C-alpha positions as CSV (number, residue, x, y, z in Angstrom):
1,M,74.2,-60.1,-88.8
2,K,73.1,-59.4,-92.4
3,N,69.7,-59.6,-92.0
4,L,69.0,-57.7,-88.1
5,S,71.0,-55.0,-90.2
6,C,67.9,-55.3,-92.6
7,I,65.0,-55.9,-91.0
8,L,66.2,-52.5,-88.2
9,L,66.7,-50.3,-91.6
10,L,63.1,-51.7,-92.8
11,C,61.9,-50.4,-89.4
12,V,63.5,-47.1,-88.9
13,C,62.0,-46.6,-92.4
14,F,58.4,-48.0,-91.6
15,F,58.6,-44.5,-88.2
16,V,60.1,-42.3,-91.1
17,H,57.6,-42.9,-93.8
18,A,54.6,-42.9,-90.9
19,E,55.7,-39.8,-88.7
20,K,56.2,-38.0,-92.2
21,V,52.0,-38.7,-93.7
22,A,51.4,-37.2,-89.8
23,A,53.3,-33.8,-90.4
24,N,51.3,-34.1,-93.4
25,H,49.1,-35.0,-91.9
26,E,47.2,-37.2,-94.7
27,F,44.3,-38.6,-94.8
28,I,43.3,-41.6,-97.0
29,L,38.8,-42.4,-97.1
30,N,37.9,-45.3,-98.7
31,G,34.3,-46.5,-99.1
32,T,31.5,-47.9,-101.0
33,V,28.6,-46.3,-102.4
34,K,25.3,-49.1,-103.4
35,G,23.3,-48.9,-106.6
36,A,24.6,-46.2,-107.7
37,T,24.3,-44.5,-111.3
38,T,27.4,-42.6,-111.4
39,T,30.6,-43.9,-112.6
40,T,32.4,-40.7,-110.7
41,I,31.9,-39.4,-107.2
42,Y,33.4,-35.9,-106.0
43,L,34.6,-34.9,-102.5
44,C,35.3,-30.7,-102.0
45,Y,37.9,-30.6,-98.4
46,V,40.3,-27.3,-97.6
47,D,44.0,-28.1,-97.8
48,A,46.9,-28.5,-95.6
49,R,47.8,-25.4,-97.6
50,E,44.1,-24.2,-96.5
51,K,42.8,-24.0,-100.7
52,F,39.8,-25.4,-101.3
53,R,40.4,-28.7,-104.1
54,T,37.5,-30.4,-105.8
55,D,39.5,-34.1,-105.8
56,S,37.0,-36.8,-107.7
57,S,37.6,-40.7,-108.2
58,H,36.7,-43.2,-110.2
59,L,33.9,-46.0,-108.8
60,D,34.9,-49.3,-109.2
61,Q,32.2,-51.1,-108.8
62,G,31.3,-49.3,-106.3
63,H,34.7,-48.3,-104.8
64,F,36.4,-45.6,-104.4
65,T,39.7,-44.1,-102.9
66,F,40.2,-40.5,-101.9
67,K,44.0,-39.2,-100.9
68,G,45.7,-36.0,-100.0
69,M,46.5,-33.6,-97.2
70,I,44.3,-31.8,-94.8
71,K,45.6,-29.1,-91.3
72,G,44.2,-31.6,-88.9
73,S,39.8,-32.6,-89.0
74,A,38.8,-30.8,-91.6
75,L,34.6,-30.9,-92.6
76,A,33.9,-31.5,-96.2
77,F,31.5,-32.5,-99.5
78,I,31.2,-35.7,-101.2
79,G,28.9,-36.1,-103.9
80,L,28.1,-37.1,-107.3
81,V,27.3,-34.6,-109.4
82,K,29.6,-32.4,-110.2
83,K,27.1,-29.8,-110.9
84,A,25.8,-29.4,-106.9
85,L,29.4,-29.0,-105.8
86,P,29.7,-26.3,-103.5
87,L,32.0,-23.2,-105.3
88,E,33.9,-22.4,-101.9
89,D,34.4,-23.6,-98.8
90,D,32.4,-21.1,-97.1
91,D,29.6,-23.7,-99.2
92,I,30.6,-26.9,-97.7
93,G,28.9,-26.6,-94.5
94,T,25.9,-26.3,-95.8
95,A,25.6,-28.5,-99.7
96,D,23.4,-31.2,-98.2
97,G,21.3,-33.4,-100.1
98,K,20.2,-37.2,-101.1
99,N,23.3,-37.3,-103.6
100,A,25.0,-35.4,-101.6
101,T,26.4,-34.9,-97.7
102,V,29.2,-33.3,-95.5
103,L,31.2,-35.4,-92.7
104,F,34.6,-34.9,-91.9
105,L,38.1,-35.8,-92.7
106,E,41.0,-36.7,-90.2
107,P,44.2,-37.6,-91.3
108,Q,44.9,-40.9,-91.3
109,R,42.6,-43.8,-92.3
110,M,38.0,-43.7,-93.1
111,E,35.9,-45.2,-94.2
112,V,32.4,-44.3,-95.3
113,E,29.4,-46.7,-96.1
114,L,26.8,-44.4,-99.0
115,E,23.5,-45.1,-100.5
116,G,22.7,-44.2,-104.0
117,S,19.6,-43.3,-103.3
118,N,20.5,-40.5,-100.3
119,F,23.5,-39.7,-99.3
120,K,22.4,-38.5,-95.7
121,N,22.2,-41.8,-94.8
122,A,25.8,-42.4,-94.5
123,V,28.0,-44.4,-91.7
124,V,31.3,-43.5,-91.2
125,K,33.9,-45.2,-89.6
126,G,37.1,-44.2,-88.2
127,S,36.5,-40.0,-87.9
128,V,36.2,-38.6,-84.4
129,S,34.6,-35.9,-84.5
130,Q,32.5,-37.4,-87.2
131,E,30.9,-38.7,-84.6
132,Q,30.7,-36.2,-83.3
133,Y,29.1,-33.9,-85.6
134,A,26.6,-36.6,-86.7
135,A,25.8,-37.1,-83.3
136,F,25.0,-33.0,-83.3
137,T,22.7,-32.5,-86.5
138,T,20.6,-35.9,-85.4
139,N,20.0,-33.9,-82.2
140,L,19.7,-30.5,-83.7
141,K,17.2,-32.2,-86.4
142,H,15.1,-34.0,-84.0
143,I,14.4,-30.4,-82.4
144,N,13.4,-29.0,-86.0
145,D,11.4,-31.9,-87.0
146,R,9.4,-31.2,-83.1
147,Y,8.6,-28.0,-84.6
148,K,7.9,-28.0,-87.8
149,A,5.5,-31.1,-86.7
150,Q,4.4,-28.2,-84.1
151,N,3.7,-26.1,-86.5
152,D,2.1,-27.7,-89.3
153,S,-0.7,-28.3,-86.0
154,V,-0.9,-24.4,-85.9
155,Q,-1.1,-23.6,-89.5
156,A,-4.1,-27.1,-89.4
157,L,-5.9,-25.7,-87.3
158,N,-9.2,-24.1,-88.5
159,T,-10.0,-21.7,-85.2
160,I,-7.7,-19.9,-84.4
161,D,-7.5,-16.5,-87.0
162,K,-5.1,-15.7,-89.2
163,I,-2.9,-13.2,-86.9
164,H,-3.4,-16.0,-84.1
165,K,-1.6,-18.2,-85.9
166,V,1.2,-15.9,-86.7
167,E,1.6,-15.1,-83.2
168,I,2.0,-19.1,-82.0
169,R,4.9,-19.8,-85.0
170,A,6.6,-16.5,-84.4
171,R,6.7,-18.4,-80.1
172,L,7.3,-21.4,-81.2
173,A,10.2,-20.7,-84.1
174,S,11.3,-18.7,-80.3
175,I,11.1,-22.3,-78.9
176,R,13.1,-23.6,-81.3
177,E,16.0,-21.3,-81.1
178,Q,16.7,-21.5,-77.7
179,A,16.1,-25.3,-77.9
180,A,19.5,-25.2,-81.2
181,S,20.9,-22.6,-78.7
182,K,21.0,-24.7,-75.5
183,A,21.9,-27.5,-77.8
184,L,25.0,-26.2,-80.3
185,R,26.5,-24.7,-76.2
186,G,25.5,-27.6,-74.6
187,F,27.9,-30.0,-77.1
188,I,30.6,-26.9,-77.0
189,A,30.7,-27.5,-72.8
190,Q,30.5,-31.3,-73.7
191,Y,34.0,-30.9,-76.3
192,P,35.7,-27.7,-75.9
193,A,38.2,-29.2,-77.3
194,S,37.3,-30.7,-80.7
195,Y,37.5,-29.6,-83.8
196,V,33.4,-30.0,-84.4
197,T,33.9,-27.2,-81.4
198,A,35.7,-25.1,-83.4
199,Y,33.8,-25.1,-86.9
200,L,30.6,-24.6,-85.0
201,V,31.2,-21.6,-82.7
202,S,32.8,-20.3,-86.5
203,T,30.1,-20.6,-87.8
204,S,27.8,-19.0,-85.2
205,H,26.5,-15.6,-83.6
206,F,28.2,-15.4,-80.2
207,K,29.2,-12.0,-78.0
208,L,33.0,-11.0,-77.6
209,D,33.3,-13.4,-74.1
210,S,31.5,-16.0,-75.4
211,L,33.5,-16.4,-78.1
212,K,37.0,-15.5,-76.0
213,L,36.1,-17.5,-73.6
214,F,35.6,-21.1,-76.9
215,Y,38.2,-19.9,-78.0
216,N,41.0,-19.8,-75.0
217,R,39.2,-23.0,-74.2
218,L,40.5,-24.4,-77.4
219,P,44.3,-27.0,-78.0
220,R,47.4,-25.3,-80.3
221,A,46.2,-27.5,-82.8
222,V,42.7,-26.5,-83.5
223,K,43.8,-22.6,-82.9
224,Q,45.9,-22.9,-85.7
225,S,43.3,-24.7,-88.0
226,G,41.2,-22.6,-90.5
227,Y,37.9,-22.4,-88.1
228,G,40.8,-21.3,-84.8
229,D,41.5,-18.3,-87.6
230,D,38.1,-17.9,-88.6
231,I,37.2,-17.4,-84.4
232,E,40.7,-14.9,-84.3
233,E,39.0,-12.6,-87.2
234,M,35.2,-12.5,-85.1
235,I,37.2,-11.7,-82.8
236,A,38.8,-8.6,-83.9
237,R,35.7,-7.8,-85.6
238,K,34.3,-8.1,-82.4
239,E,37.2,-5.9,-80.2
240,S,37.0,-3.1,-82.9
241,V,33.3,-2.2,-81.8
242,T,33.5,-2.3,-78.5
243,V,32.9,0.2,-75.4
244,G,36.2,3.1,-76.2
245,K,36.7,2.2,-79.0
246,T,36.1,4.7,-81.9
247,A,31.7,4.2,-83.7
248,P,32.5,3.1,-87.7
249,M,30.6,5.7,-89.8
250,F,28.2,5.2,-92.2
251,K,25.2,6.2,-94.2
252,Q,22.4,5.0,-94.6
253,A,18.7,6.4,-96.2
254,T,15.4,7.4,-94.2
255,R,12.5,5.5,-95.2
256,K,11.7,9.1,-96.4
257,G,14.9,9.2,-99.0
258,D,16.8,11.6,-97.5
259,T,20.4,10.5,-96.7
260,I,21.9,10.6,-93.2
261,N,25.4,10.6,-92.2
262,L,26.0,8.7,-88.1
263,K,29.3,11.8,-89.0
264,D,26.8,14.7,-88.3
265,F,25.7,14.1,-85.7
266,R,28.8,14.6,-83.5
267,G,28.4,16.3,-80.4
268,R,25.2,14.3,-79.8
269,Y,25.1,10.8,-77.9
270,V,23.0,8.4,-80.4
271,L,21.2,5.0,-79.9
272,L,22.3,2.2,-82.6
273,Q,19.2,0.7,-83.0
274,F,19.7,-2.7,-84.5
275,W,16.3,-4.2,-85.0
276,S,13.9,-6.2,-87.8
277,S,10.4,-5.7,-88.6
278,T,9.7,-9.5,-88.6
279,N,11.7,-9.8,-84.4
280,N,9.6,-9.9,-81.6
281,A,11.8,-9.0,-79.0
282,S,13.9,-6.0,-81.4
283,R,10.3,-4.6,-81.5
284,A,9.5,-4.8,-77.5
285,N,13.1,-3.4,-77.7
286,N,12.4,-0.6,-80.1
287,K,9.1,0.0,-78.2
288,A,11.2,0.0,-74.8
289,L,12.4,2.6,-75.4
290,I,10.2,4.9,-76.4
291,S,9.9,6.6,-72.9
292,V,14.0,7.0,-73.4
293,Y,13.6,8.5,-76.0
294,D,10.9,11.5,-75.3
295,Q,12.9,12.0,-71.6
296,F,16.4,13.0,-73.0
297,K,15.5,14.0,-77.1
298,D,15.9,17.6,-76.1
299,R,19.2,16.7,-74.1
300,Q,21.9,15.7,-77.0
301,F,20.3,12.6,-77.6
302,T,19.0,10.8,-80.3
303,I,18.0,7.5,-81.9
304,L,19.2,5.9,-84.8
305,G,17.1,3.1,-85.1
306,I,18.6,0.3,-88.9
307,S,16.5,-2.5,-89.2
308,S,17.7,-5.4,-91.3
309,D,14.8,-5.7,-93.9
310,G,15.2,-5.9,-97.1
311,Q,12.9,-4.7,-100.2
312,K,10.8,-7.8,-99.8
313,T,9.7,-6.6,-96.1
314,R,9.4,-3.5,-97.4
315,A,5.5,-3.0,-96.2
316,A,6.3,-4.8,-93.3
317,W,9.2,-2.8,-91.9
318,L,6.9,0.4,-92.3
319,D,4.3,-1.0,-91.5
320,A,5.8,-2.0,-87.3
321,V,7.7,1.7,-87.9
322,E,3.9,2.8,-87.7
323,K,2.2,0.3,-85.6
324,D,5.0,0.4,-82.9
325,H,5.0,4.3,-83.2
326,L,8.4,5.1,-83.5
327,P,9.5,8.9,-83.1
328,W,12.9,9.0,-84.1
329,I,14.7,8.3,-87.2
330,E,14.3,5.3,-89.8
331,L,16.8,3.4,-91.9
332,A,17.1,0.5,-93.4
333,A,19.6,-0.4,-96.9
334,L,16.6,-2.5,-98.5
335,K,18.4,-3.4,-101.3
336,N,18.8,-7.0,-98.9
337,T,19.6,-8.2,-95.6
338,H,22.8,-7.6,-95.6
339,N,22.8,-4.6,-94.4
340,P,26.2,-2.3,-94.8
341,A,25.4,-0.8,-91.0
342,M,25.3,-4.0,-88.9
343,Q,28.4,-5.0,-91.1
344,R,30.7,-2.3,-89.9
345,F,29.5,-2.6,-86.4
346,D,29.4,-6.8,-86.9
347,V,26.2,-7.3,-85.7
348,Q,25.8,-10.9,-86.4
349,S,21.9,-11.0,-85.4
350,I,19.1,-8.6,-83.1
351,P,17.7,-7.3,-81.2
352,A,21.6,-5.4,-81.0
353,N,22.0,-1.1,-80.1
354,F,25.6,1.0,-79.7
355,L,25.5,3.8,-77.8
356,I,27.4,6.6,-79.3
357,D,28.7,9.2,-76.6
358,S,29.7,13.1,-77.9
359,K,33.2,12.9,-79.6
360,G,32.6,9.4,-81.4
361,K,33.2,6.7,-79.3
362,I,31.1,3.5,-78.4
363,A,29.8,4.2,-74.7
364,G,27.9,0.9,-74.2
365,V,26.7,-2.4,-76.0
366,D,23.6,-3.9,-76.0
367,L,22.1,-2.1,-73.5
368,D,18.4,-1.9,-72.5
369,A,16.0,1.4,-71.3
370,D,17.3,1.7,-68.3
371,Q,20.7,1.1,-69.2
372,V,20.8,3.9,-71.5
373,R,18.8,5.6,-69.1
374,A,21.3,5.6,-66.1
375,I,24.5,6.5,-68.4
376,L,22.2,9.6,-69.8
377,A,21.2,10.2,-66.8
378,K,25.0,10.3,-65.5
379,S,26.2,12.3,-69.3
380,L,23.9,14.9,-70.1
381,R,22.9,16.5,-66.5
């Protein structure tokens, strides 16, 4: 009877420990590095307290172990060279090289096999999230490889002049972007409740309706993850610049060096047209708006073109304004591609636009020329 009591006590202790581990979101990552020339390996991740951590493990005959606490499933960086480590969690997703790679940790026991000469060939077992992420990145790599091969073929042709090469390469880039977007949306549709989906959505550029749809599909645990928090913040930022909200104010220089303040246009309808000299779709939108501008420019309406061009593309921006015969005021920060006005309006991709009414309220978002014309025809009689 005494032995039975001891066994029962051990069982209770075991299950209490298991529940404690599960509650604390503990992960254990055991791995091997074949052909490693160093004695230390590094792991960077966001822990259960949502703090960015960098851990190290000594390689014992090529074997290593990492233990830690994470909040759900989380992307991590593993590498052999400390100086190549990401400085913060925002850099983890892009930290990838021959002796470093990214993988999804899960709160359980996992195994990883690494080649010392190329971590990109990592084999991870025990992480469903990693399997999903690997499938997506492999698909994306196939798309990029096809684009590169086609682009290189065009570049090597001697029968096409430089201008036509630029046009063809721009079309190829557009096709690649469409294929990548299709792959991303396909993954999200296939795995709507995945941590990987939450990560991909939080690092991509989606419109408000799509963000809300993807977020609402996530289970509670994923919503409460860092990726879920990021999506929630993205939704809040986009909701702050929706129809009916007061447009955020900004100042910016024209191509002639004069300073323009949006509040100075109060009492008029203003279309903020966000674009770039290197983006063909946004330039096409600009051209389509010229007739709208000509029709309403004398009826308390104007357009402010706001470019994402920086110093490196300043000449291309000025050239595009002249070639496209844009008659309205053109603005650009020109210091870098992080245009403050774009940040104020949470513009993540171009083309984009916002129609501001005479009271400073947002009257329309991402309108085509006919939609702008229709609103102005009703409002400016």
